[in-house]
MIFI-304678 format. One record per residue (C-alpha): residue number from 1; x, y, z. Coordinates in nm, 2 decimals. Layout:
N
+------+--------+--------+--------+
| nugu |     px |     py |     pz |
+------+--------+--------+--------+
|  NUM |      X |      Y |      Z |
...
+------+--------+--------+--------+
END
This chain:
462
+------+--------+--------+--------+
| nugu |     px |     py |     pz |
+------+--------+--------+--------+
|    1 |  -1.81 |  -4.33 |  -6.53 |
|    2 |  -1.61 |  -4.17 |  -6.82 |
|    3 |  -1.31 |  -3.99 |  -6.81 |
|    4 |  -1.31 |  -3.64 |  -7.01 |
|    5 |  -1.18 |  -3.78 |  -7.34 |
|    6 |  -1.44 |  -4.04 |  -7.35 |
|    7 |  -1.69 |  -3.79 |  -7.27 |
|    8 |  -1.58 |  -3.55 |  -7.54 |
|    9 |  -1.58 |  -3.83 |  -7.80 |
|   10 |  -1.94 |  -3.92 |  -7.72 |
|   11 |  -2.02 |  -3.55 |  -7.76 |
|   12 |  -1.79 |  -3.41 |  -8.00 |
|   13 |  -2.06 |  -3.31 |  -8.27 |
|   14 |  -2.28 |  -3.14 |  -8.01 |
|   15 |  -1.98 |  -2.95 |  -7.85 |
|   16 |  -1.89 |  -2.81 |  -8.20 |
|   17 |  -2.26 |  -2.74 |  -8.31 |
|   18 |  -2.32 |  -2.53 |  -8.00 |
|   19 |  -2.03 |  -2.32 |  -8.02 |
|   20 |  -2.10 |  -2.26 |  -8.40 |
|   21 |  -2.43 |  -2.12 |  -8.29 |
|   22 |  -2.29 |  -1.89 |  -8.06 |
|   23 |  -2.04 |  -1.76 |  -8.31 |
|   24 |  -2.32 |  -1.67 |  -8.53 |
|   25 |  -2.43 |  -1.39 |  -8.31 |
|   26 |  -2.24 |  -1.07 |  -8.40 |
|   27 |  -2.16 |  -0.94 |  -8.04 |
|   28 |  -1.99 |  -0.64 |  -8.13 |
|   29 |  -1.95 |  -0.42 |  -7.80 |
|   30 |  -1.76 |  -0.14 |  -7.98 |
|   31 |  -2.06 |  -0.09 |  -8.24 |
|   32 |  -2.38 |   0.03 |  -8.09 |
|   33 |  -2.55 |  -0.10 |  -8.39 |
|   34 |  -2.51 |  -0.47 |  -8.27 |
|   35 |  -2.65 |  -0.38 |  -7.90 |
|   36 |  -2.96 |  -0.62 |  -7.94 |
|   37 |  -2.72 |  -0.91 |  -8.09 |
|   38 |  -2.47 |  -0.84 |  -7.79 |
|   39 |  -2.76 |  -0.87 |  -7.55 |
|   40 |  -2.88 |  -1.20 |  -7.73 |
|   41 |  -2.54 |  -1.35 |  -7.66 |
|   42 |  -2.56 |  -1.29 |  -7.30 |
|   43 |  -2.89 |  -1.47 |  -7.28 |
|   44 |  -2.73 |  -1.76 |  -7.49 |
|   45 |  -2.45 |  -1.79 |  -7.25 |
|   46 |  -2.66 |  -1.78 |  -6.96 |
|   47 |  -2.90 |  -2.07 |  -7.09 |
|   48 |  -2.59 |  -2.26 |  -7.19 |
|   49 |  -2.46 |  -2.24 |  -6.80 |
|   50 |  -2.80 |  -2.33 |  -6.69 |
|   51 |  -2.80 |  -2.64 |  -6.90 |
|   52 |  -2.45 |  -2.71 |  -6.82 |
|   53 |  -2.57 |  -2.77 |  -6.42 |
|   54 |  -2.51 |  -2.43 |  -6.25 |
|   55 |  -2.78 |  -2.40 |  -5.98 |
|   56 |  -2.78 |  -2.01 |  -6.01 |
|   57 |  -2.77 |  -1.83 |  -6.32 |
|   58 |  -2.81 |  -1.45 |  -6.33 |
|   59 |  -2.80 |  -1.18 |  -6.61 |
|   60 |  -2.66 |  -0.90 |  -6.42 |
|   61 |  -2.75 |  -0.56 |  -6.55 |
|   62 |  -2.47 |  -0.30 |  -6.57 |
|   63 |  -2.45 |   0.06 |  -6.71 |
|   64 |  -2.33 |  -0.11 |  -7.02 |
|   65 |  -2.38 |  -0.47 |  -7.14 |
|   66 |  -2.47 |  -0.73 |  -6.91 |
|   67 |  -2.27 |  -0.97 |  -6.72 |
|   68 |  -2.35 |  -1.33 |  -6.68 |
|   69 |  -2.30 |  -1.49 |  -6.34 |
|   70 |  -2.37 |  -1.86 |  -6.26 |
|   71 |  -2.24 |  -2.07 |  -5.97 |
|   72 |  -2.26 |  -2.43 |  -5.83 |
|   73 |  -2.16 |  -2.45 |  -5.48 |
|   74 |  -2.12 |  -2.79 |  -5.37 |
|   75 |  -1.94 |  -2.75 |  -5.02 |
|   76 |  -1.85 |  -2.42 |  -4.87 |
|   77 |  -1.54 |  -2.59 |  -4.72 |
|   78 |  -1.42 |  -2.67 |  -5.05 |
|   79 |  -1.20 |  -2.44 |  -5.27 |
|   80 |  -1.38 |  -2.22 |  -5.52 |
|   81 |  -1.28 |  -2.14 |  -5.84 |
|   82 |  -1.40 |  -1.84 |  -6.05 |
|   83 |  -1.39 |  -1.87 |  -6.42 |
|   84 |  -1.36 |  -1.56 |  -6.61 |
|   85 |  -1.47 |  -1.51 |  -7.00 |
|   86 |  -1.63 |  -1.27 |  -7.24 |
|   87 |  -1.88 |  -1.30 |  -7.51 |
|   88 |  -1.82 |  -0.99 |  -7.68 |
|   89 |  -1.63 |  -0.98 |  -8.01 |
|   90 |  -1.38 |  -0.77 |  -8.19 |
|   91 |  -1.53 |  -0.57 |  -8.50 |
|   92 |  -1.49 |  -0.78 |  -8.83 |
|   93 |  -1.33 |  -0.51 |  -9.03 |
|   94 |  -1.19 |  -0.52 |  -9.31 |
|   95 |  -1.48 |  -0.75 |  -9.39 |
|   96 |  -1.38 |  -0.78 |  -9.75 |
|   97 |  -1.05 |  -0.97 |  -9.65 |
|   98 |  -1.22 |  -1.25 |  -9.50 |
|   99 |  -1.26 |  -1.57 |  -9.71 |
|  100 |  -1.58 |  -1.65 |  -9.56 |
|  101 |  -1.85 |  -1.42 |  -9.39 |
|  102 |  -1.73 |  -1.35 |  -9.02 |
|  103 |  -2.06 |  -1.44 |  -8.86 |
|  104 |  -2.12 |  -1.74 |  -9.08 |
|  105 |  -1.89 |  -2.01 |  -8.91 |
|  106 |  -1.73 |  -2.27 |  -9.13 |
|  107 |  -1.49 |  -2.55 |  -9.05 |
|  108 |  -1.18 |  -2.60 |  -9.28 |
|  109 |  -0.86 |  -2.79 |  -9.27 |
|  110 |  -0.53 |  -2.62 |  -9.26 |
|  111 |  -0.16 |  -2.74 |  -9.22 |
|  112 |  -0.16 |  -2.64 |  -8.85 |
|  113 |  -0.53 |  -2.77 |  -8.81 |
|  114 |  -0.54 |  -3.10 |  -9.01 |
|  115 |  -0.87 |  -3.19 |  -8.79 |
|  116 |  -1.03 |  -2.86 |  -8.89 |
|  117 |  -1.07 |  -2.52 |  -8.77 |
|  118 |  -1.38 |  -2.31 |  -8.70 |
|  119 |  -1.34 |  -1.98 |  -8.91 |
|  120 |  -1.55 |  -1.69 |  -8.75 |
|  121 |  -1.51 |  -1.37 |  -8.53 |
|  122 |  -1.47 |  -1.48 |  -8.20 |
|  123 |  -1.38 |  -1.83 |  -8.24 |
|  124 |  -1.08 |  -1.80 |  -8.04 |
|  125 |  -1.12 |  -1.47 |  -7.89 |
|  126 |  -1.30 |  -1.56 |  -7.68 |
|  127 |  -1.63 |  -1.77 |  -7.73 |
|  128 |  -1.45 |  -2.08 |  -7.84 |
|  129 |  -1.22 |  -2.06 |  -7.53 |
|  130 |  -1.49 |  -1.93 |  -7.27 |
|  131 |  -1.71 |  -2.21 |  -7.41 |
|  132 |  -1.45 |  -2.48 |  -7.33 |
|  133 |  -1.52 |  -2.40 |  -6.97 |
|  134 |  -1.88 |  -2.45 |  -6.98 |
|  135 |  -1.84 |  -2.80 |  -7.16 |
|  136 |  -1.57 |  -2.89 |  -6.91 |
|  137 |  -1.79 |  -2.81 |  -6.62 |
|  138 |  -2.11 |  -2.98 |  -6.80 |
|  139 |  -1.87 |  -3.30 |  -6.79 |
|  140 |  -1.76 |  -3.27 |  -6.42 |
|  141 |  -2.13 |  -3.23 |  -6.33 |
|  142 |  -2.29 |  -3.50 |  -6.57 |
|  143 |  -1.99 |  -3.76 |  -6.43 |
|  144 |  -2.04 |  -3.64 |  -6.05 |
|  145 |  -1.67 |  -3.54 |  -6.09 |
|  146 |  -1.71 |  -3.17 |  -5.99 |
|  147 |  -1.45 |  -3.16 |  -5.67 |
|  148 |  -1.49 |  -2.80 |  -5.57 |
|  149 |  -1.72 |  -2.50 |  -5.58 |
|  150 |  -1.75 |  -2.32 |  -5.92 |
|  151 |  -1.85 |  -1.96 |  -6.01 |
|  152 |  -1.87 |  -1.80 |  -6.37 |
|  153 |  -1.84 |  -1.43 |  -6.45 |
|  154 |  -1.87 |  -1.39 |  -6.83 |
|  155 |  -1.87 |  -1.00 |  -6.94 |
|  156 |  -1.98 |  -0.83 |  -7.27 |
|  157 |  -1.70 |  -0.54 |  -7.27 |
|  158 |  -1.37 |  -0.69 |  -7.28 |
|  159 |  -1.30 |  -0.57 |  -7.63 |
|  160 |  -1.40 |  -0.20 |  -7.51 |
|  161 |  -1.19 |  -0.18 |  -7.20 |
|  162 |  -1.41 |  -0.37 |  -6.93 |
|  163 |  -1.54 |  -0.05 |  -6.77 |
|  164 |  -1.84 |  -0.18 |  -6.64 |
|  165 |  -1.68 |  -0.50 |  -6.52 |
|  166 |  -1.49 |  -0.27 |  -6.28 |
|  167 |  -1.81 |  -0.14 |  -6.16 |
|  168 |  -1.96 |  -0.47 |  -6.09 |
|  169 |  -1.67 |  -0.62 |  -5.92 |
|  170 |  -1.67 |  -0.34 |  -5.67 |
|  171 |  -2.05 |  -0.40 |  -5.59 |
|  172 |  -2.00 |  -0.80 |  -5.56 |
|  173 |  -1.70 |  -0.87 |  -5.38 |
|  174 |  -1.86 |  -1.12 |  -5.15 |
|  175 |  -2.06 |  -1.29 |  -5.44 |
|  176 |  -1.74 |  -1.33 |  -5.62 |
|  177 |  -1.52 |  -1.45 |  -5.34 |
|  178 |  -1.29 |  -1.72 |  -5.47 |
|  179 |  -0.97 |  -1.93 |  -5.42 |
|  180 |  -0.83 |  -1.86 |  -5.77 |
|  181 |  -0.96 |  -1.72 |  -6.10 |
|  182 |  -0.93 |  -1.93 |  -6.40 |
|  183 |  -0.91 |  -1.76 |  -6.77 |
|  184 |  -0.88 |  -1.89 |  -7.10 |
|  185 |  -0.81 |  -1.59 |  -7.33 |
|  186 |  -0.47 |  -1.65 |  -7.42 |
|  187 |  -0.26 |  -1.89 |  -7.63 |
|  188 |   0.02 |  -2.17 |  -7.63 |
|  189 |   0.34 |  -2.21 |  -7.83 |
|  190 |   0.22 |  -2.50 |  -8.04 |
|  191 |  -0.01 |  -2.80 |  -8.02 |
|  192 |   0.30 |  -3.02 |  -7.93 |
|  193 |   0.47 |  -2.74 |  -7.72 |
|  194 |   0.19 |  -2.66 |  -7.43 |
|  195 |   0.25 |  -2.33 |  -7.23 |
|  196 |   0.10 |  -2.14 |  -6.96 |
|  197 |   0.09 |  -1.75 |  -6.98 |
|  198 |   0.27 |  -1.58 |  -6.68 |
|  199 |   0.27 |  -1.24 |  -6.78 |
|  200 |   0.05 |  -0.99 |  -6.97 |
|  201 |   0.13 |  -0.64 |  -7.07 |
|  202 |  -0.09 |  -0.35 |  -6.97 |
|  203 |  -0.23 |  -0.10 |  -7.23 |
|  204 |  -0.29 |   0.25 |  -7.27 |
|  205 |  -0.55 |   0.35 |  -7.58 |
|  206 |  -0.58 |   0.69 |  -7.71 |
|  207 |  -0.74 |   0.87 |  -8.00 |
|  208 |  -0.56 |   1.19 |  -8.10 |
|  209 |  -0.70 |   1.50 |  -8.32 |
|  210 |  -0.50 |   1.76 |  -8.50 |
|  211 |  -0.71 |   2.06 |  -8.62 |
|  212 |  -0.60 |   2.32 |  -8.88 |
|  213 |  -0.81 |   2.56 |  -9.04 |
|  214 |  -1.17 |   2.57 |  -8.97 |
|  215 |  -1.29 |   2.43 |  -9.28 |
|  216 |  -1.15 |   2.21 |  -9.56 |
|  217 |  -0.94 |   2.43 |  -9.80 |
|  218 |  -0.87 |   2.41 | -10.17 |
|  219 |  -0.53 |   2.28 | -10.20 |
|  220 |  -0.44 |   2.50 | -10.50 |
|  221 |  -0.56 |   2.80 | -10.33 |
|  222 |  -0.40 |   2.74 |  -9.96 |
|  223 |  -0.15 |   2.47 | -10.04 |
|  224 |   0.18 |   2.55 |  -9.88 |
|  225 |   0.07 |   2.86 |  -9.70 |
|  226 |  -0.15 |   2.66 |  -9.44 |
|  227 |  -0.06 |   2.37 |  -9.20 |
|  228 |  -0.22 |   2.05 |  -9.33 |
|  229 |  -0.32 |   1.85 |  -9.04 |
|  230 |  -0.26 |   1.51 |  -9.20 |
|  231 |   0.10 |   1.62 |  -9.29 |
|  232 |   0.15 |   1.74 |  -8.94 |
|  233 |   0.00 |   1.44 |  -8.77 |
|  234 |   0.21 |   1.21 |  -9.00 |
|  235 |   0.54 |   1.39 |  -8.89 |
|  236 |   0.42 |   1.39 |  -8.51 |
|  237 |   0.37 |   1.02 |  -8.51 |
|  238 |   0.68 |   0.96 |  -8.68 |
|  239 |   0.87 |   1.12 |  -8.44 |
|  240 |   0.74 |   0.92 |  -8.16 |
|  241 |   1.01 |   0.64 |  -8.24 |
|  242 |   1.38 |   0.71 |  -8.27 |
|  243 |   1.62 |   0.55 |  -8.51 |
|  244 |   1.65 |   0.26 |  -8.27 |
|  245 |   1.30 |   0.23 |  -8.25 |
|  246 |   1.30 |   0.34 |  -7.91 |
|  247 |   0.96 |   0.54 |  -7.78 |
|  248 |   1.07 |   0.92 |  -7.74 |
|  249 |   0.80 |   0.99 |  -7.50 |
|  250 |   0.96 |   1.15 |  -7.20 |
|  251 |   0.97 |   0.95 |  -6.90 |
|  252 |   0.80 |   0.64 |  -7.08 |
|  253 |   1.08 |   0.40 |  -6.97 |
|  254 |   1.13 |   0.52 |  -6.63 |
|  255 |   0.94 |   0.22 |  -6.47 |
|  256 |   0.99 |  -0.03 |  -6.73 |
|  257 |   1.11 |  -0.38 |  -6.56 |
|  258 |   1.42 |  -0.49 |  -6.69 |
|  259 |   1.47 |  -0.87 |  -6.69 |
|  260 |   1.80 |  -1.05 |  -6.61 |
|  261 |   2.00 |  -1.22 |  -6.86 |
|  262 |   1.93 |  -1.52 |  -6.69 |
|  263 |   1.54 |  -1.46 |  -6.72 |
|  264 |   1.60 |  -1.34 |  -7.09 |
|  265 |   1.80 |  -1.66 |  -7.17 |
|  266 |   1.53 |  -1.90 |  -7.00 |
|  267 |   1.27 |  -1.73 |  -7.23 |
|  268 |   1.51 |  -1.79 |  -7.52 |
|  269 |   1.47 |  -2.17 |  -7.46 |
|  270 |   1.11 |  -2.17 |  -7.59 |
|  271 |   1.10 |  -2.30 |  -7.95 |
|  272 |   1.07 |  -2.05 |  -8.20 |
|  273 |   1.18 |  -2.03 |  -8.58 |
|  274 |   1.23 |  -1.67 |  -8.71 |
|  275 |   1.20 |  -1.79 |  -9.06 |
|  276 |   0.86 |  -1.98 |  -9.00 |
|  277 |   0.73 |  -1.66 |  -8.82 |
|  278 |   0.84 |  -1.45 |  -9.11 |
|  279 |   0.69 |  -1.66 |  -9.38 |
|  280 |   0.35 |  -1.69 |  -9.18 |
|  281 |   0.32 |  -1.32 |  -9.19 |
|  282 |   0.45 |  -1.30 |  -9.54 |
|  283 |   0.73 |  -1.05 |  -9.45 |
|  284 |   1.09 |  -1.06 |  -9.53 |
|  285 |   1.23 |  -0.89 |  -9.21 |
|  286 |   1.13 |  -0.85 |  -8.86 |
|  287 |   1.11 |  -0.48 |  -8.72 |
|  288 |   1.14 |  -0.37 |  -8.37 |
|  289 |   1.33 |  -0.20 |  -8.08 |
|  290 |   1.72 |  -0.25 |  -8.11 |
|  291 |   1.90 |  -0.48 |  -7.88 |
|  292 |   1.59 |  -0.73 |  -7.84 |
|  293 |   1.46 |  -1.06 |  -8.00 |
|  294 |   1.13 |  -1.09 |  -8.17 |
|  295 |   0.98 |  -1.27 |  -7.86 |
|  296 |   1.13 |  -1.01 |  -7.62 |
|  297 |   0.98 |  -0.73 |  -7.83 |
|  298 |   0.64 |  -0.88 |  -7.85 |
|  299 |   0.63 |  -0.98 |  -7.48 |
|  300 |   0.86 |  -0.81 |  -7.23 |
|  301 |   0.90 |  -0.46 |  -7.40 |
|  302 |   0.65 |  -0.18 |  -7.42 |
|  303 |   0.52 |  -0.07 |  -7.76 |
|  304 |   0.36 |   0.22 |  -7.90 |
|  305 |   0.15 |   0.17 |  -8.23 |
|  306 |  -0.08 |   0.33 |  -8.44 |
|  307 |  -0.39 |   0.14 |  -8.49 |
|  308 |  -0.57 |   0.38 |  -8.74 |
|  309 |  -0.52 |   0.71 |  -8.91 |
|  310 |  -0.78 |   0.89 |  -9.12 |
|  311 |  -0.85 |   1.25 |  -9.25 |
|  312 |  -0.95 |   1.44 |  -9.57 |
|  313 |  -1.09 |   1.26 |  -9.87 |
|  314 |  -1.05 |   0.91 |  -9.91 |
|  315 |  -1.34 |   0.83 | -10.16 |
|  316 |  -1.33 |   0.72 | -10.53 |
|  317 |  -1.14 |   0.95 | -10.74 |
|  318 |  -0.97 |   1.30 | -10.65 |
|  319 |  -1.08 |   1.57 | -10.43 |
|  320 |  -0.79 |   1.83 | -10.38 |
|  321 |  -0.84 |   1.95 | -10.05 |
|  322 |  -0.62 |   2.05 |  -9.73 |
|  323 |  -0.85 |   1.88 |  -9.46 |
|  324 |  -0.95 |   2.07 |  -9.15 |
|  325 |  -0.88 |   1.78 |  -8.92 |
|  326 |  -0.68 |   1.46 |  -8.91 |
|  327 |  -0.71 |   1.17 |  -8.65 |
|  328 |  -0.52 |   0.86 |  -8.50 |
|  329 |  -0.59 |   0.60 |  -8.27 |
|  330 |  -0.26 |   0.48 |  -8.06 |
|  331 |  -0.24 |   0.19 |  -7.84 |
|  332 |   0.06 |   0.17 |  -7.60 |
|  333 |   0.12 |  -0.18 |  -7.46 |
|  334 |   0.28 |  -0.17 |  -7.13 |
|  335 |   0.51 |  -0.41 |  -6.90 |
|  336 |   0.48 |  -0.45 |  -6.54 |
|  337 |   0.52 |  -0.16 |  -6.29 |
|  338 |   0.42 |   0.09 |  -6.59 |
|  339 |   0.08 |   0.27 |  -6.46 |
|  340 |  -0.12 |   0.31 |  -6.76 |
|  341 |  -0.29 |   0.63 |  -6.63 |
|  342 |   0.05 |   0.78 |  -6.58 |
|  343 |   0.16 |   0.67 |  -6.94 |
|  344 |  -0.16 |   0.80 |  -7.08 |
|  345 |  -0.07 |   1.16 |  -6.92 |
|  346 |   0.30 |   1.12 |  -7.03 |
|  347 |   0.18 |   1.06 |  -7.40 |
|  348 |  -0.07 |   1.36 |  -7.38 |
|  349 |   0.17 |   1.60 |  -7.24 |
|  350 |   0.45 |   1.48 |  -7.51 |
|  351 |   0.20 |   1.48 |  -7.80 |
|  352 |   0.08 |   1.83 |  -7.74 |
|  353 |   0.42 |   1.96 |  -7.67 |
|  354 |   0.54 |   1.86 |  -8.01 |
|  355 |   0.26 |   2.02 |  -8.21 |
|  356 |   0.39 |   2.31 |  -8.42 |
|  357 |   0.22 |   2.63 |  -8.45 |
|  358 |  -0.09 |   2.64 |  -8.68 |
|  359 |  -0.28 |   2.37 |  -8.54 |
|  360 |  -0.45 |   2.26 |  -8.24 |
|  361 |  -0.41 |   1.92 |  -8.09 |
|  362 |  -0.65 |   1.70 |  -7.85 |
|  363 |  -0.57 |   1.38 |  -7.70 |
|  364 |  -0.89 |   1.18 |  -7.59 |
|  365 |  -0.79 |   0.88 |  -7.36 |
|  366 |  -1.01 |   0.57 |  -7.42 |
|  367 |  -0.92 |   0.27 |  -7.18 |
|  368 |  -0.64 |   0.10 |  -7.02 |
|  369 |  -0.52 |  -0.15 |  -6.77 |
|  370 |  -0.23 |  -0.25 |  -6.58 |
|  371 |   0.06 |  -0.54 |  -6.66 |
|  372 |   0.04 |  -0.87 |  -6.46 |
|  373 |   0.29 |  -1.15 |  -6.37 |
|  374 |   0.15 |  -1.47 |  -6.22 |
|  375 |   0.41 |  -1.65 |  -5.99 |
|  376 |   0.48 |  -2.01 |  -6.09 |
|  377 |   0.55 |  -2.12 |  -5.74 |
|  378 |   0.17 |  -2.13 |  -5.63 |
|  379 |  -0.06 |  -2.43 |  -5.58 |
|  380 |  -0.28 |  -2.30 |  -5.87 |
|  381 |   0.00 |  -2.27 |  -6.12 |
|  382 |   0.15 |  -2.61 |  -5.99 |
|  383 |  -0.21 |  -2.77 |  -6.05 |
|  384 |  -0.22 |  -2.61 |  -6.40 |
|  385 |   0.12 |  -2.75 |  -6.49 |
|  386 |   0.00 |  -3.11 |  -6.37 |
|  387 |  -0.34 |  -3.08 |  -6.56 |
|  388 |  -0.13 |  -3.01 |  -6.90 |
|  389 |   0.11 |  -3.28 |  -6.81 |
|  390 |  -0.20 |  -3.52 |  -6.78 |
|  391 |  -0.34 |  -3.44 |  -7.13 |
|  392 |  -0.04 |  -3.33 |  -7.36 |
|  393 |   0.23 |  -3.56 |  -7.17 |
|  394 |   0.47 |  -3.27 |  -7.13 |
|  395 |   0.54 |  -3.00 |  -6.88 |
|  396 |   0.42 |  -2.67 |  -7.02 |
|  397 |   0.66 |  -2.39 |  -7.06 |
|  398 |   0.58 |  -2.08 |  -6.86 |
|  399 |   0.55 |  -1.78 |  -7.11 |
|  400 |   0.49 |  -1.42 |  -7.11 |
|  401 |   0.24 |  -1.27 |  -7.35 |
|  402 |   0.24 |  -0.98 |  -7.54 |
|  403 |  -0.12 |  -0.92 |  -7.52 |
|  404 |  -0.34 |  -0.74 |  -7.25 |
|  405 |  -0.61 |  -0.86 |  -7.01 |
|  406 |  -0.66 |  -0.54 |  -6.81 |
|  407 |  -0.90 |  -0.70 |  -6.57 |
|  408 |  -0.66 |  -0.94 |  -6.43 |
|  409 |  -0.48 |  -0.68 |  -6.22 |
|  410 |  -0.80 |  -0.55 |  -6.11 |
|  411 |  -0.91 |  -0.88 |  -5.99 |
|  412 |  -0.61 |  -0.89 |  -5.79 |
|  413 |  -0.67 |  -0.54 |  -5.65 |
|  414 |  -1.03 |  -0.59 |  -5.57 |
|  415 |  -1.08 |  -0.98 |  -5.49 |
|  416 |  -0.74 |  -1.04 |  -5.36 |
|  417 |  -0.71 |  -1.31 |  -5.61 |
|  418 |  -0.45 |  -1.47 |  -5.83 |
|  419 |  -0.51 |  -1.58 |  -6.21 |
|  420 |  -0.41 |  -1.87 |  -6.38 |
|  421 |  -0.42 |  -1.83 |  -6.76 |
|  422 |  -0.48 |  -2.15 |  -6.95 |
|  423 |  -0.49 |  -2.05 |  -7.30 |
|  424 |  -0.54 |  -2.32 |  -7.59 |
|  425 |  -0.52 |  -2.09 |  -7.91 |
|  426 |  -0.23 |  -2.04 |  -8.14 |
|  427 |  -0.06 |  -1.72 |  -8.24 |
|  428 |  -0.15 |  -1.84 |  -8.60 |
|  429 |  -0.55 |  -1.79 |  -8.50 |
|  430 |  -0.57 |  -1.45 |  -8.65 |
|  431 |  -0.76 |  -1.29 |  -8.34 |
|  432 |  -0.85 |  -0.93 |  -8.40 |
|  433 |  -0.78 |  -1.00 |  -8.77 |
|  434 |  -0.98 |  -1.12 |  -9.09 |
|  435 |  -1.01 |  -1.51 |  -9.09 |
|  436 |  -1.01 |  -1.53 |  -8.71 |
|  437 |  -1.02 |  -1.93 |  -8.63 |
|  438 |  -0.98 |  -2.19 |  -8.37 |
|  439 |  -0.87 |  -2.53 |  -8.40 |
|  440 |  -1.12 |  -2.83 |  -8.32 |
|  441 |  -0.84 |  -3.01 |  -8.18 |
|  442 |  -0.76 |  -2.73 |  -7.94 |
|  443 |  -1.10 |  -2.67 |  -7.86 |
|  444 |  -1.16 |  -3.02 |  -7.74 |
|  445 |  -0.83 |  -3.04 |  -7.58 |
|  446 |  -0.91 |  -2.76 |  -7.36 |
|  447 |  -1.24 |  -2.91 |  -7.26 |
|  448 |  -1.03 |  -3.23 |  -7.17 |
|  449 |  -0.75 |  -3.05 |  -6.96 |
|  450 |  -0.96 |  -2.82 |  -6.76 |
|  451 |  -1.12 |  -3.08 |  -6.55 |
|  452 |  -0.78 |  -3.18 |  -6.44 |
|  453 |  -0.68 |  -2.85 |  -6.30 |
|  454 |  -1.00 |  -2.87 |  -6.09 |
|  455 |  -0.90 |  -3.20 |  -5.95 |
|  456 |  -0.53 |  -3.12 |  -5.87 |
|  457 |  -0.64 |  -2.79 |  -5.75 |
|  458 |  -0.88 |  -2.93 |  -5.49 |
|  459 |  -0.63 |  -3.22 |  -5.39 |
|  460 |  -0.32 |  -2.96 |  -5.36 |
|  461 |  -0.53 |  -2.74 |  -5.12 |
|  462 |  -0.64 |  -3.04 |  -4.87 |
+------+--------+--------+--------+
END
């Protein structure tokens, strides 16, 4: 009988090779040109779960991309853990900023990853972290150490809002019944400072369109006499924050959760170097809402950011036009108690109200989700804490994340289950950015740690 570390050492090369093969497939859910590749990825995930030891494996069709469901029920009287992950990835743009092709994985050593890191789109978010669970499950089955029932639900639309996951969950509540949901789609503070994510921000994502004249116009003949949609859009966007970087949308902060000084002080105990933070991003100063630290701004405070803006002529050379239209994509990260649909409506009302005469404004909501906070006094959290203590030799720090996983609040509503977020990535792993990567050490450490969660969770539920 081998412990996780021994098993990993024996199968390390295979574990890495299998992940690399998964990363080669461009499962970009946001781009229909990659529909076939995304479907192919679902099949590969299903095959890996079957090989790992699941008794039931299904590729479940939805109105969008399929959901891979698998399970191994060893005793219905034992607890059941539902593992969630996603096989779709973000678009790799801008591709020219990658040091190596995004879907041709390479292993390179870095300062933070002396044992090497896999560079590829999806390496950390979320193929690498999702696949840790497949390999951890493989170990438990192969060594006859699976202490409870396990279900897997791996989707292909997380990066575009998980619309059809809600559709699937609503129709399969009995099938998905569980005692806890386990997700690795977050990170930790550092390799020598483990942490467990206890809070996620919600999100509202919209696209705005400003229309001026009915066609592009000659900027010499019409400039100064007709509203330029790009100029107008830039002014409207600039007005969404005041001089303190406070969001100006009416009612935006009405339900924002305000943490106590004691809670904020506790957050401040987490190791953090502002100088290292700036250095890693190659910036000379941080920027954000007045009155809050960097770690508070990116976790417990709501935000509003432009994710893309375009219009007019952007090709080579010059073309002197006043464009007919201008566009922007805007995301708002929300904190607990802020309802994403309410915030979307508040934004729409505000943005339309500040449009000057001479243009028309259209706001199109895309997707969103609620924020979430995991209590740290549950058996599940305590089991995760013990698992990290076992493999890291340190008690993990509870930490709120600035990211969003909208389906976590959906799971609590529909399945009445709490979620434990055991992430093994680092902030520097460049998820959603060029040169995304995932440390080999982190990947294997996740595989080592996850089985202990199952053991402790089962023992503590007796």
